[in-house]
VMD Tcl script that draws the C-alpha trace (Angstrom):
set ca {
  {-14.52 -19.79 1.05}
  {-16.97 -17.53 -0.83}
  {-18.34 -15.74 2.23}
  {-16.80 -13.32 4.67}
  {-16.61 -14.47 8.29}
  {-20.04 -14.02 9.99}
  {-19.93 -11.25 12.59}
  {-22.08 -10.43 15.63}
  {-22.46 -7.05 17.28}
  {-22.55 -7.34 21.06}
  {-22.96 -5.15 24.14}
  {-20.99 -5.93 27.32}
  {-22.18 -4.62 30.67}
  {-20.00 -5.08 33.77}
  {-19.07 -3.44 37.06}
  {-16.72 -0.47 36.83}
  {-14.35 -2.17 39.28}
  {-13.60 -4.81 36.61}
  {-13.18 -2.34 33.75}
  {-9.37 -2.33 33.63}
  {-9.15 -6.13 33.97}
  {-11.63 -6.60 31.12}
  {-9.81 -4.15 28.83}
  {-6.49 -5.87 29.58}
  {-7.96 -9.33 28.92}
  {-9.54 -8.27 25.63}
  {-6.29 -6.63 24.56}
  {-4.55 -9.96 24.83}
  {-6.99 -12.11 22.85}
  {-7.87 -9.77 19.95}
  {-11.42 -10.96 19.15}
  {-13.49 -7.77 19.40}
  {-13.48 -4.55 17.40}
  {-14.66 -1.97 19.93}
  {-17.06 0.73 18.70}
  {-18.32 3.81 20.49}
  {-21.68 3.00 22.03}
  {-24.70 4.95 20.87}
  {-26.44 4.66 24.25}
  {-27.46 7.94 25.89}
  {-25.04 7.63 28.80}
  {-22.02 9.55 30.03}
  {-18.58 9.02 28.49}
  {-16.38 6.84 30.64}
  {-13.07 8.66 30.39}
  {-11.64 12.06 29.61}
  {-8.55 12.14 27.34}
  {-6.23 13.30 30.14}
  {-4.83 9.86 31.01}
  {-4.14 9.01 27.36}
  {-2.31 12.33 26.91}
  {-0.15 11.70 30.00}
  {0.87 8.23 28.83}
  {1.44 9.54 25.29}
  {3.88 12.17 26.58}
  {6.01 9.47 28.24}
  {5.74 7.23 25.17}
  {7.14 9.92 22.87}
  {10.33 10.09 24.98}
  {10.97 6.37 24.75}
  {10.19 6.16 21.03}
  {12.60 9.05 20.49}
  {15.32 7.20 22.39}
  {14.75 4.04 20.34}
  {15.17 6.01 17.10}
  {18.79 6.82 18.03}
  {19.94 3.38 19.13}
  {19.90 0.02 17.34}
  {18.70 -3.35 18.49}
  {21.61 -5.58 19.51}
  {22.29 -8.60 17.32}
  {22.30 -10.94 20.29}
  {19.11 -12.86 21.03}
  {16.91 -11.72 23.86}
  {13.90 -13.12 25.69}
  {10.80 -11.34 26.87}
  {11.22 -9.86 30.34}
  {8.72 -9.76 33.18}
  {9.17 -6.14 34.26}
  {8.43 -4.42 37.54}
  {5.53 -2.03 37.98}
  {5.44 0.61 35.26}
  {6.06 3.64 37.49}
  {9.00 1.91 39.18}
  {10.56 1.13 35.80}
  {10.12 4.73 34.67}
  {12.10 5.89 37.69}
  {14.87 3.34 37.20}
  {15.39 3.80 33.44}
  {18.24 6.35 33.22}
  {19.41 5.27 29.75}
  {16.66 7.23 27.98}
  {17.82 10.49 29.54}
  {21.40 9.68 28.59}
  {20.35 9.15 24.95}
  {18.68 12.59 24.93}
  {21.81 14.24 26.35}
  {24.14 12.55 23.84}
  {21.91 13.46 20.93}
  {21.74 17.11 21.98}
  {25.56 17.15 22.02}
  {25.89 15.99 18.43}
  {23.20 18.21 16.88}
  {25.11 21.47 16.48}
  {23.94 22.67 13.07}
  {27.48 23.08 11.70}
  {26.60 21.36 8.42}
  {23.71 23.75 7.75}
  {25.74 26.83 8.66}
  {28.62 25.66 6.43}
  {26.30 25.08 3.46}
  {24.74 28.53 3.93}
  {28.13 30.23 4.21}
  {29.37 28.57 1.00}
  {26.52 30.20 -0.91}
  {28.20 33.56 -0.30}
  {31.72 32.34 -1.03}
  {33.51 34.96 -3.16}
  {31.42 37.88 -1.88}
  {33.32 40.51 0.06}
  {30.56 40.98 2.65}
  {31.27 41.11 6.37}
  {28.18 39.62 7.99}
  {29.44 40.73 11.37}
  {28.97 44.40 10.46}
  {25.42 44.42 9.10}
  {23.93 46.43 11.95}
  {22.56 49.79 10.71}
  {19.73 52.18 11.55}
  {19.47 53.35 7.94}
  {20.03 50.18 5.93}
  {18.37 46.76 5.92}
  {19.94 43.59 4.53}
  {18.48 40.50 2.85}
  {19.78 37.57 0.80}
  {18.16 35.27 -1.78}
  {18.80 31.98 -3.56}
  {16.86 31.97 -6.83}
  {17.08 31.20 -10.54}
  {18.56 33.82 -12.94}
  {15.16 34.67 -14.50}
  {13.69 35.58 -11.11}
  {16.87 37.52 -10.29}
  {16.43 39.63 -13.43}
  {12.74 40.22 -12.66}
  {13.71 41.24 -9.11}
  {16.18 43.86 -10.40}
  {13.48 45.27 -12.69}
  {11.02 45.46 -9.77}
  {13.56 47.24 -7.56}
  {14.27 49.78 -10.31}
  {10.60 50.39 -11.16}
  {9.67 50.92 -7.51}
  {12.60 53.31 -7.01}
  {14.09 51.35 -4.13}
  {17.49 52.68 -3.08}
  {19.63 49.55 -2.98}
  {22.94 47.87 -3.70}
  {22.72 44.31 -5.09}
  {25.64 41.89 -5.16}
  {25.06 38.79 -7.27}
  {27.03 35.55 -7.47}
  {26.16 32.69 -9.83}
  {26.42 29.15 -8.36}
  {25.71 26.62 -11.11}
  {22.17 27.33 -12.30}
  {21.29 29.46 -9.25}
  {21.79 33.15 -8.51}
  {22.79 34.21 -5.00}
  {21.85 37.82 -4.25}
  {22.89 39.97 -1.30}
  {20.82 43.15 -1.06}
  {21.42 46.28 1.04}
  {18.53 48.76 0.83}
  {16.92 51.76 2.49}
  {15.18 50.44 5.62}
  {12.33 52.95 5.19}
  {11.41 51.19 1.89}
  {10.92 47.78 3.51}
  {7.29 47.42 2.39}
  {8.18 48.12 -1.26}
  {11.03 45.59 -1.01}
  {8.55 43.00 0.31}
  {6.35 43.60 -2.75}
  {9.33 43.22 -5.12}
  {10.39 39.97 -3.41}
  {6.85 38.55 -3.59}
  {6.39 39.60 -7.24}
  {9.67 37.95 -8.31}
  {9.03 34.83 -6.14}
  {12.40 35.05 -4.45}
  {13.61 32.29 -2.08}
  {15.11 34.02 0.96}
  {18.23 32.90 2.84}
  {18.37 33.39 6.61}
  {21.45 35.58 7.20}
  {20.64 36.07 10.88}
  {22.01 32.56 11.63}
  {24.55 32.88 14.43}
  {27.51 31.33 12.59}
  {27.40 34.04 9.86}
  {29.29 36.68 11.83}
  {32.25 37.52 9.57}
  {33.30 37.44 5.91}
  {32.27 34.19 4.16}
  {35.83 32.92 3.67}
  {36.56 33.43 7.39}
  {33.32 31.72 8.45}
  {33.91 28.80 6.08}
  {37.44 28.23 7.39}
  {36.22 28.28 11.00}
  {33.27 25.97 10.35}
  {35.37 23.44 8.42}
  {37.71 23.24 11.41}
  {34.74 22.80 13.74}
  {33.40 20.08 11.46}
  {36.66 18.13 11.72}
  {36.49 18.37 15.51}
  {32.82 17.28 15.46}
  {33.75 14.23 13.37}
  {36.05 13.11 16.17}
  {33.33 13.79 18.73}
  {30.82 11.84 16.65}
  {33.00 8.74 16.76}
  {32.87 8.95 20.55}
  {29.12 9.57 20.47}
  {28.51 6.52 18.28}
  {30.51 4.38 20.69}
  {28.39 5.65 23.58}
  {25.22 4.89 21.63}
  {26.54 1.41 20.87}
  {27.18 0.77 24.57}
  {23.64 1.92 25.45}
  {22.23 -0.32 22.70}
  {24.03 -3.35 24.10}
  {23.18 -2.68 27.74}
  {19.80 -0.97 27.72}
  {18.01 -1.46 24.37}
  {15.71 -4.23 25.61}
  {14.94 -2.27 28.76}
  {13.99 0.87 26.79}
  {12.05 -1.14 24.20}
  {10.20 -2.97 26.98}
  {9.16 0.30 28.60}
  {8.05 1.69 25.24}
  {6.00 -1.46 24.69}
  {4.38 -1.22 28.12}
  {3.51 2.42 27.54}
  {2.04 1.61 24.13}
  {-0.15 -1.05 25.74}
  {-1.28 1.39 28.43}
  {-1.92 4.10 25.84}
  {-4.17 1.76 23.85}
  {-6.06 0.83 27.02}
  {-6.60 4.50 27.81}
  {-7.80 5.11 24.26}
  {-10.32 2.26 24.51}
  {-11.86 3.83 27.61}
  {-12.78 6.86 25.50}
  {-15.26 4.65 23.59}
  {-17.04 3.32 26.69}
  {-20.20 4.56 28.38}
  {-20.89 4.48 32.09}
  {-23.58 4.57 34.76}
  {-22.95 5.12 38.46}
  {-21.63 1.59 39.08}
  {-21.31 -0.05 35.63}
  {-19.78 0.55 32.23}
  {-20.96 -0.43 28.76}
  {-18.81 -1.61 25.85}
  {-20.03 -2.36 22.32}
  {-18.28 -3.96 19.38}
  {-18.13 -6.62 16.68}
  {-16.98 -10.20 17.28}
  {-16.65 -13.10 14.80}
  {-19.43 -15.55 15.71}
  {-16.91 -18.38 15.84}
  {-15.02 -16.47 18.59}
  {-17.98 -15.92 20.94}
  {-17.19 -18.92 23.16}
  {-13.61 -17.71 23.54}
  {-14.85 -14.23 24.46}
  {-17.14 -15.68 27.15}
  {-14.27 -17.74 28.64}
  {-11.99 -14.70 28.98}
  {-14.78 -12.49 30.33}
  {-15.41 -15.05 33.07}
  {-11.72 -15.00 33.87}
  {-11.58 -11.20 34.09}
  {-14.81 -10.64 36.06}
  {-15.44 -13.79 38.09}
  {-18.75 -14.32 36.22}
  {-19.98 -10.77 36.97}
  {-20.84 -9.55 33.46}
  {-23.66 -9.54 30.96}
  {-23.42 -9.87 27.15}
  {-26.31 -9.26 24.78}
  {-26.52 -9.42 21.01}
  {-27.27 -6.11 19.30}
  {-29.31 -6.04 16.10}
  {-29.31 -2.70 14.28}
  {-28.67 -1.32 10.79}
  {-24.90 -0.89 11.21}
  {-22.85 -2.73 8.57}
  {-20.56 -5.35 10.10}
  {-16.81 -5.04 9.39}
  {-15.27 -7.44 6.91}
  {-13.07 -10.35 7.94}
  {-11.88 -12.49 5.03}
  {-11.08 -16.19 5.27}
  {-7.45 -16.56 4.29}
  {-7.51 -19.07 1.41}
  {-4.10 -20.66 2.11}
  {-1.72 -20.18 -0.81}
  {-4.12 -17.62 -2.26}
  {-3.54 -15.32 0.72}
  {-1.66 -12.63 -1.30}
  {-4.82 -12.06 -3.34}
  {-6.49 -10.87 -0.12}
  {-4.01 -8.01 -0.14}
  {-4.84 -7.11 -3.75}
  {-8.56 -7.22 -2.92}
  {-7.99 -4.86 -0.01}
  {-5.89 -2.62 -2.23}
  {-8.81 -2.47 -4.71}
  {-11.81 -2.55 -2.37}
  {-12.77 -4.95 0.41}
  {-16.02 -6.87 -0.07}
  {-18.85 -5.87 2.23}
  {-19.75 -8.31 4.96}
  {-23.19 -8.91 3.39}
  {-21.98 -10.01 -0.06}
  {-20.11 -12.95 -1.56}
  {-16.34 -12.74 -1.20}
  {-14.94 -13.17 -4.74}
  {-11.28 -13.50 -3.68}
  {-10.95 -17.20 -4.54}
  {-12.70 -16.81 -7.93}
  {-10.56 -13.74 -8.62}
  {-7.38 -15.67 -7.76}
  {-8.21 -18.63 -10.02}
  {-9.37 -16.58 -13.01}
  {-6.42 -14.18 -12.61}
  {-3.93 -17.04 -12.81}
  {-5.66 -18.57 -15.86}
  {-5.69 -15.26 -17.78}
  {-2.18 -14.33 -16.63}
  {-0.75 -17.76 -17.45}
  {-2.36 -17.83 -20.90}
  {-1.06 -14.37 -21.81}
  {2.55 -15.47 -21.18}
  {2.31 -19.19 -22.14}
  {5.98 -20.17 -22.05}
  {7.68 -22.82 -19.92}
  {10.98 -20.90 -19.92}
  {9.27 -17.68 -18.85}
  {7.42 -19.59 -16.14}
  {10.71 -20.82 -14.68}
  {12.19 -17.30 -14.88}
  {9.05 -15.87 -13.26}
  {9.36 -18.37 -10.39}
  {13.02 -17.38 -9.80}
  {12.23 -13.67 -10.16}
  {9.30 -13.86 -7.74}
  {11.29 -15.88 -5.17}
  {14.07 -13.28 -5.13}
  {11.57 -10.44 -4.63}
  {9.76 -12.30 -1.82}
  {13.06 -12.46 0.09}
  {13.84 -8.81 -0.64}
  {10.59 -7.10 0.39}
  {8.99 -7.13 3.88}
  {6.21 -9.62 4.61}
  {3.44 -7.04 4.92}
  {3.44 -4.98 1.76}
  {2.22 -4.71 -1.82}
  {5.46 -5.82 -3.52}
  {5.79 -8.90 -1.32}
  {2.22 -9.93 -2.18}
  {2.80 -9.25 -5.90}
  {6.01 -11.31 -5.80}
  {4.16 -14.23 -4.18}
  {1.53 -13.97 -6.92}
  {4.33 -14.15 -9.51}
  {5.62 -17.27 -7.78}
  {2.18 -18.91 -7.73}
  {1.25 -17.79 -11.26}
  {4.44 -19.30 -12.68}
  {2.64 -22.67 -12.50}
  {-0.13 -21.77 -15.01}
  {2.49 -20.01 -17.17}
  {4.39 -23.30 -17.43}
  {1.16 -25.29 -17.88}
  {-0.02 -23.10 -20.76}
  {3.55 -23.18 -22.10}
  {3.39 -26.98 -22.26}
  {0.02 -27.13 -24.04}
  {1.17 -24.45 -26.51}
  {4.67 -26.02 -26.92}
  {6.58 -22.83 -26.07}
  {10.07 -22.95 -24.48}
  {11.63 -19.49 -24.74}
  {9.72 -19.15 -28.00}
  {11.02 -22.49 -29.33}
  {8.84 -25.52 -30.13}
  {9.93 -29.13 -29.69}
  {8.58 -32.15 -31.55}
  {8.09 -34.43 -28.47}
  {5.49 -31.98 -27.06}
  {3.38 -31.67 -30.22}
  {1.17 -34.50 -28.99}
  {-0.12 -32.38 -26.09}
  {-0.21 -29.13 -28.08}
  {-3.76 -27.82 -27.58}
  {-3.08 -24.10 -28.27}
  {-1.33 -23.01 -31.47}
  {-0.85 -19.24 -31.22}
  {0.52 -18.75 -34.72}
  {-1.25 -21.32 -36.91}
  {-4.69 -21.37 -35.26}
  {-5.55 -17.72 -34.66}
  {-9.36 -18.16 -35.04}
  {-9.38 -21.05 -32.56}
  {-7.37 -19.19 -29.88}
  {-9.41 -16.02 -30.41}
  {-12.66 -17.97 -30.01}
  {-11.32 -19.62 -26.85}
  {-10.60 -16.24 -25.21}
  {-14.07 -15.00 -26.16}
  {-15.69 -18.08 -24.61}
  {-13.57 -17.62 -21.45}
  {-14.86 -14.07 -21.18}
  {-18.48 -15.08 -21.72}
  {-18.13 -17.83 -19.09}
  {-16.73 -15.41 -16.49}
  {-19.44 -12.85 -17.20}
  {-22.09 -15.54 -16.66}
  {-20.44 -16.45 -13.34}
  {-20.47 -12.76 -12.36}
  {-24.18 -12.45 -13.14}
  {-24.87 -15.64 -11.15}
  {-23.05 -14.21 -8.13}
  {-25.03 -10.99 -8.61}
  {-28.23 -13.06 -8.43}
  {-27.11 -14.59 -5.10}
  {-26.10 -11.20 -3.64}
  {-29.37 -9.49 -4.59}
  {-31.38 -12.47 -3.32}
  {-29.66 -12.21 0.08}
  {-30.73 -8.55 0.22}
  {-34.29 -9.49 -0.89}
  {-34.04 -7.37 -4.07}
  {-35.92 -10.04 -5.99}
  {-36.66 -8.08 -9.18}
  {-33.01 -7.14 -9.60}
  {-32.00 -10.72 -8.70}
  {-34.28 -12.22 -11.38}
  {-33.00 -9.66 -13.91}
  {-29.51 -11.12 -13.34}
  {-30.86 -14.54 -14.35}
  {-32.57 -13.18 -17.46}
  {-29.31 -11.42 -18.36}
  {-27.60 -14.82 -18.22}
  {-30.22 -16.11 -20.67}
  {-29.52 -13.09 -22.92}
  {-25.78 -13.84 -22.90}
  {-26.10 -17.59 -23.62}
  {-28.88 -17.33 -26.19}
  {-27.30 -14.30 -27.82}
  {-23.95 -16.08 -28.13}
  {-25.56 -19.11 -29.78}
  {-27.59 -16.90 -32.12}
  {-24.63 -14.77 -33.20}
  {-22.38 -17.82 -33.51}
  {-24.95 -19.61 -35.63}
  {-25.46 -16.57 -37.86}
  {-21.79 -15.74 -38.38}
  {-20.07 -19.12 -38.34}
  {-22.79 -21.54 -39.32}
  {-22.64 -23.82 -36.30}
  {-26.03 -24.70 -34.80}
  {-27.55 -22.64 -37.62}
  {-30.76 -24.61 -37.34}
  {-31.49 -23.15 -33.90}
  {-30.02 -19.69 -34.48}
  {-33.48 -18.19 -35.05}
  {-34.89 -19.83 -31.94}
  {-32.03 -18.68 -29.71}
  {-32.29 -15.15 -31.12}
  {-35.98 -15.09 -30.21}
  {-35.16 -16.33 -26.69}
  {-32.50 -13.60 -26.31}
  {-34.97 -10.90 -27.40}
  {-37.68 -12.20 -25.02}
  {-35.19 -12.36 -22.11}
  {-34.10 -8.79 -22.92}
  {-37.69 -7.54 -22.74}
  {-38.20 -9.29 -19.38}
  {-34.93 -7.79 -18.06}
  {-35.99 -4.29 -19.11}
  {-39.35 -4.76 -17.41}
  {-37.73 -5.99 -14.18}
  {-34.84 -3.58 -13.82}
  {-33.79 -0.51 -15.75}
  {-30.39 -0.69 -14.01}
  {-29.68 -4.14 -15.44}
  {-31.05 -3.17 -18.85}
  {-28.48 -0.35 -19.09}
  {-25.78 -3.02 -18.77}
  {-26.77 -4.75 -22.05}
  {-24.18 -2.86 -24.11}
  {-21.52 -3.78 -21.56}
  {-22.36 -7.46 -21.94}
  {-21.11 -7.21 -25.53}
  {-18.16 -4.86 -25.02}
  {-16.94 -6.68 -21.91}
  {-17.06 -10.06 -23.67}
  {-15.00 -8.66 -26.54}
  {-12.55 -7.18 -24.03}
  {-11.33 -10.68 -23.16}
  {-9.73 -10.92 -26.61}
  {-6.90 -8.85 -25.11}
  {-5.71 -12.20 -23.69}
  {-5.20 -13.37 -27.27}
  {-3.58 -10.08 -28.35}
  {-1.00 -9.89 -25.57}
  {-0.33 -13.64 -25.69}
  {0.29 -13.57 -29.44}
  {2.56 -10.53 -29.12}
  {4.66 -12.29 -26.44}
  {4.97 -15.47 -28.54}
  {5.94 -13.59 -31.73}
  {8.51 -11.44 -29.91}
  {10.05 -14.55 -28.34}
  {10.16 -16.21 -31.77}
  {11.93 -13.18 -33.30}
  {14.53 -13.27 -30.52}
  {15.13 -16.97 -31.22}
  {15.58 -16.42 -34.95}
  {18.08 -13.62 -34.47}
  {20.03 -14.69 -31.36}
  {19.80 -18.45 -30.76}
  {23.41 -19.39 -29.82}
  {25.30 -22.10 -31.69}
  {28.65 -23.80 -31.00}
  {29.46 -23.89 -34.70}
  {30.98 -20.41 -34.54}
  {33.20 -21.07 -31.52}
  {33.00 -20.76 -27.73}
  {33.32 -16.97 -27.41}
  {30.58 -16.12 -29.96}
  {28.40 -18.79 -28.33}
  {28.81 -17.14 -24.90}
  {28.28 -13.60 -26.27}
  {25.19 -14.49 -28.32}
  {23.87 -16.63 -25.45}
  {24.14 -13.63 -23.09}
  {22.20 -11.46 -25.55}
  {19.65 -14.28 -25.97}
  {19.03 -14.49 -22.22}
  {18.99 -10.70 -21.78}
  {16.37 -10.17 -24.51}
  {14.20 -13.02 -23.25}
  {14.48 -11.60 -19.72}
  {13.28 -8.23 -20.99}
  {10.39 -9.86 -22.86}
  {9.52 -11.92 -19.78}
  {9.54 -8.87 -17.46}
  {7.43 -6.89 -19.92}
  {5.01 -9.82 -20.21}
  {4.57 -10.40 -16.48}
  {4.03 -6.72 -15.72}
  {1.57 -6.37 -18.60}
  {-0.02 -9.68 -17.65}
  {-0.68 -8.65 -14.05}
  {-2.22 -5.34 -15.19}
  {-4.46 -6.89 -17.87}
  {-5.52 -9.92 -15.79}
  {-6.43 -7.58 -12.91}
  {-8.32 -5.28 -15.28}
  {-10.43 -8.10 -16.71}
  {-11.45 -9.10 -13.19}
  {-11.99 -5.68 -11.66}
  {-13.76 -4.04 -14.62}
  {-15.34 -6.73 -16.76}
  {-16.12 -9.28 -14.02}
  {-16.68 -7.38 -10.76}
  {-19.06 -4.85 -12.29}
  {-21.63 -7.64 -12.70}
  {-22.10 -8.14 -8.96}
  {-19.53 -6.41 -6.75}
  {-20.34 -3.47 -4.47}
  {-17.21 -3.44 -2.29}
  {-16.42 -0.66 0.15}
  {-16.24 -2.97 3.15}
  {-14.55 -1.84 6.35}
  {-11.74 -4.14 7.48}
  {-12.25 -5.89 10.81}
  {-9.69 -4.41 13.21}
  {-9.83 -6.21 16.54}
  {-8.51 -4.59 19.68}
  {-5.21 -6.35 20.19}
  {-1.63 -5.65 21.18}
  {1.28 -7.79 20.01}
  {4.07 -8.06 22.55}
  {7.71 -8.69 21.67}
  {9.71 -7.66 24.73}
  {7.29 -8.01 27.63}
  {4.74 -10.36 29.13}
  {1.37 -9.44 30.60}
}
mol new
graphics top color blue
foreach p $ca { graphics top sphere $p radius 0.5 }
foreach p [lrange $ca 0 end-1] q [lrange $ca 1 end] { graphics top cylinder $p $q radius 0.2 }
display resetview
């Protein structure tokens, strides 16, 4: 759970006759990330085939963008040969023809014509050997600057201006021989030009607008017919078109893979990364594709293996957050599980309210259903669902129910936010020190695996500094263990000297050991603020039946609304602060990150079978 999946780089050598069968087999099982071989051999394939397939694929994807999947269920089809299907599929061409019928540009022409509404300009009579014509849509300040520029440059012109809301529409007729000076004036005033050469602008604006509005009404009727035709195609041919698009996508990926292969006269060479646990499966499918005629060897070089994380069950959404921050490298400990557990503890403690935990669970469940499975918000919503458990747990041990406390739960009340501030503050400090020690311990393991023994030992001596320093400071300031305060202080100083001697890099981190430990007190600060705000809401808006039903309902609505706002503020602030404590205070003790995600060659089929 604390290591990425072990990977092995391999080299496959096989006869060129089996190349397509091998690529097809590997595409189906998805166990190898193919890399371009560094061997000094010829490239296996020119990009021509990929380009040809891509051209066909664009047509089918375009057709799919105009039609919708039918609501009826469908099953995967076993299609004919690809070329035969391409010949038989007439629906794609029909979609292109229908779409070209409905794209007439009337809406754009109408919007452009309305800009000039009220101007007595006949756009059909703008042809002249002496004059040139231009139009602009700009703000009034630029319009004034433009007039100044025209005057200063001595451009012979006639400017008609119409104000549309906060925009100025200008129509300019000017001496054609002064075109270069006009260009300078336009550039200086940053004018936004309107295309008045558009074919529909061939008369006075009011005439053009009337004609285009009539055309738009006729187009609306045509569109109804077009949509019906699209609907018929969707019902009858969607699966067929989608199947062809899927087949072409598969072929395109196969052609792309061939660009990464090397070849000799009779063989080809493929290299890539495979999870070690999947090697037996790879061998089985290679035997199937080649009838035992292949060779696989392990490659050992300096290339960093891609990262494949072990999905930790219910903690899966934290994998997404780790990837969003930075994937662990394949040669270091994967901190996802530790991050998930510590995140939920910090997050739950900062909110500490049973009522808010229940609301967080409901809120997260609604968002999980709303957002798509693969995405940041879906993962965040699942974290809110999961983290509602520690919120309720901390709420129970701090006796908080929408800011209210109840006598039956005082027996299990371990955290008293209001009456035991020093105790809660000390607890958050100790939590921070404990996590920093864990981070340094992981750093020791990581550096040991890389055989950086001096840096590894310096991580251990830093742990001694933290523990001994904490005992010494605690003994000096608060009087506990005062008898050994001097001894622990001496141990901390000695460990510091050893750390400095071993690693200057680790010695620089000494100041951070103090500041990062203190940073964990933000858990106390945000938790106390949430509790006090909830308590204030209770004092001002707790509903009571003594005043009647209607006041009870009204005050109850305000009560729930304010607690909802406090809960939303708390969970958003909680997720930010809990993440910060992990990514900045904790990860900096050991984490390098920057891993490259393992991306196996694979193609998921929905409409077709191999």
